[in-house]
C-alpha positions as a printed Julia matrix, in Angstrom:
175×3 Matrix{Float64}:
 -145.66  63.76  -131.34
 -142.5   61.67  -131.66
 -140.81  63.68  -128.91
 -143.74  62.95  -126.61
 -143.61  59.22  -127.4
 -139.85  59.19  -126.79
 -140.48  60.45  -123.24
 -142.9   57.64  -122.4
 -141.28  54.78  -120.52
 -141.22  51.52  -122.46
 -143.2   50.04  -119.59
 -146.18  52.25  -120.53
 -146.03  51.21  -124.19
 -145.84  47.52  -123.26
 -148.81  48.02  -120.91
 -150.75  49.67  -123.76
 -150.01  46.66  -125.99
 -151.26  44.37  -123.23
 -154.49  46.38  -122.83
 -155.04  46.36  -126.6
 -154.5   42.58  -126.8
 -156.78  41.91  -123.85
 -159.46  44.17  -125.36
 -159.26  42.37  -128.7
 -159.62  38.98  -127.02
 -162.56  40.28  -124.97
 -164.22  41.61  -128.12
 -163.7   38.28  -129.89
 -165.21  36.41  -126.96
 -168.16  38.84  -126.92
 -168.77  38.2   -130.62
 -168.6   34.48  -129.95
 -170.79  34.28  -126.86
 -173.15  37.26  -127.23
 -173.58  37.34  -131.01
 -173.06  33.63  -131.69
 -170.13  33.83  -134.14
 -168.15  30.61  -133.82
 -164.41  31.01  -134.56
 -162.81  28.99  -137.35
 -159.35  27.38  -136.97
 -157.66  30.48  -138.39
 -159.56  32.71  -135.97
 -158.4   30.53  -133.1
 -154.77  30.79  -134.24
 -155.11  34.58  -134.4
 -156.54  34.56  -130.87
 -153.57  32.54  -129.67
 -151.26  35.12  -131.24
 -153.1   37.99  -129.5
 -153.03  36.15  -126.17
 -149.31  35.44  -126.49
 -148.56  39.04  -127.48
 -150.58  40.19  -124.48
 -148.73  37.86  -122.09
 -145.31  38.97  -123.38
 -146.35  42.64  -123.22
 -147.66  42.19  -119.65
 -144.42  40.53  -118.55
 -142.45  43.35  -120.19
 -144.64  45.99  -118.52
 -144.14  44.4   -115.11
 -140.42  43.87  -115.71
 -139.81  47.41  -116.98
 -136.79  46.53  -119.13
 -134.18  48.97  -120.39
 -131.64  48.73  -123.2
 -131.32  45.25  -124.65
 -134.32  44.02  -122.63
 -136.62  46.38  -124.51
 -135.26  45.01  -127.78
 -135.73  41.39  -126.74
 -139.34  41.9   -125.68
 -140.06  44.06  -128.74
 -138.6   41.52  -131.16
 -140.55  38.73  -129.51
 -143.78  40.73  -129.83
 -142.94  41.62  -133.44
 -142.33  37.96  -134.29
 -145.63  36.91  -132.73
 -147.46  39.71  -134.54
 -145.9   38.67  -137.86
 -147.02  35.08  -137.25
 -150.55  36.17  -136.37
 -150.6   38.61  -139.26
 -149.64  35.84  -141.65
 -152.72  33.88  -140.62
 -154.82  37.05  -140.99
 -153.49  37.62  -144.5
 -154.28  34.03  -145.5
 -157.81  34.27  -144.1
 -158.37  37.68  -145.72
 -157.32  36.24  -149.09
 -159.74  33.34  -148.6
 -162.5   35.8   -147.77
 -161.82  38.18  -150.65
 -161.24  35.42  -153.23
 -163.26  32.38  -152.11
 -162.75  29.03  -153.81
 -165.55  27.94  -156.16
 -166.35  25.0   -153.88
 -166.23  25.18  -150.11
 -163.61  22.91  -148.62
 -164.54  20.18  -146.2
 -164.21  21.62  -142.72
 -163.06  18.46  -140.93
 -165.51  19.5   -138.16
 -163.86  22.94  -138.16
 -162.47  22.26  -134.74
 -158.85  23.03  -133.94
 -158.95  20.68  -130.94
 -160.24  17.89  -133.19
 -157.43  18.41  -135.67
 -154.67  18.64  -133.07
 -156.12  15.79  -131.0
 -156.57  13.32  -133.85
 -153.68  14.08  -136.18
 -149.94  14.38  -135.7
 -148.78  18.02  -135.79
 -147.21  17.53  -139.24
 -150.63  16.56  -140.64
 -152.75  18.95  -138.53
 -150.91  22.17  -139.42
 -151.5   21.9   -143.19
 -155.2   21.18  -142.53
 -155.44  24.24  -140.27
 -153.7   26.54  -142.74
 -155.59  25.15  -145.74
 -158.66  26.98  -144.51
 -162.24  25.87  -144.63
 -165.47  27.18  -146.0
 -166.07  28.64  -142.54
 -162.78  30.55  -142.65
 -163.71  32.06  -146.01
 -167.13  33.22  -144.87
 -167.43  36.83  -143.69
 -170.02  36.85  -140.93
 -169.26  40.27  -139.42
 -167.62  43.43  -140.69
 -166.99  46.99  -139.59
 -166.25  49.81  -142.03
 -166.02  47.25  -144.82
 -163.3   45.17  -143.12
 -163.82  41.63  -141.85
 -162.64  40.38  -138.47
 -159.53  38.89  -140.11
 -158.73  42.2   -141.79
 -159.17  44.1   -138.51
 -156.9   41.55  -136.85
 -154.31  42.26  -139.55
 -154.57  46.0   -138.82
 -153.86  45.32  -135.15
 -151.0   42.92  -135.9
 -149.45  45.62  -138.11
 -149.82  48.16  -135.29
 -148.08  45.77  -132.9
 -145.24  45.13  -135.37
 -144.83  48.84  -136.0
 -144.81  49.72  -132.3
 -142.42  46.9   -131.46
 -140.03  47.81  -134.3
 -140.08  51.45  -133.24
 -139.33  50.47  -129.63
 -136.53  48.12  -130.68
 -134.78  50.15  -133.35
 -136.02  53.69  -133.9
 -136.85  55.1   -130.51
 -134.39  57.66  -129.26
 -132.97  56.55  -125.97
 -133.57  58.73  -122.94
 -129.82  59.29  -122.45
 -129.44  60.49  -126.04
 -132.41  62.85  -125.71
 -130.97  64.46  -122.54
 -127.47  64.94  -123.96
């Protein structure tokens, strides 16, 4: 299996990460618009992370980097996935261990927070979570949306780290 993956061009793996990110965003939008699940501030931050990962992966797939370029794109994707995964972990903790009293949501709107507060005040409010962020409104196989997002962020980090550090280079495989 590893030998087969080593033969795939990095362009294909970056394209797969783009398709996965785009699919996750499409699924989130379907849940929002077809099912009526409104995203909380933490969900929105996770969406931004998926969108950014997808954009970087698409640029990398189009660019088709080799050598150090693969590492740069991979490390950028890994960093974005770690950031998104951190939000997923925080939301998962809120969902698994909810506070006794629901926090005031401050309208639950990321645009409201960023539009009415300086960034230094808005970020703590976003990451503090709300009662909405702690509520599990949809699950699959016992995992909430935040937990599934964490699974995907971990897959992105793993793939990016493998591309950057552990993948055998084509020249080494031929020699």
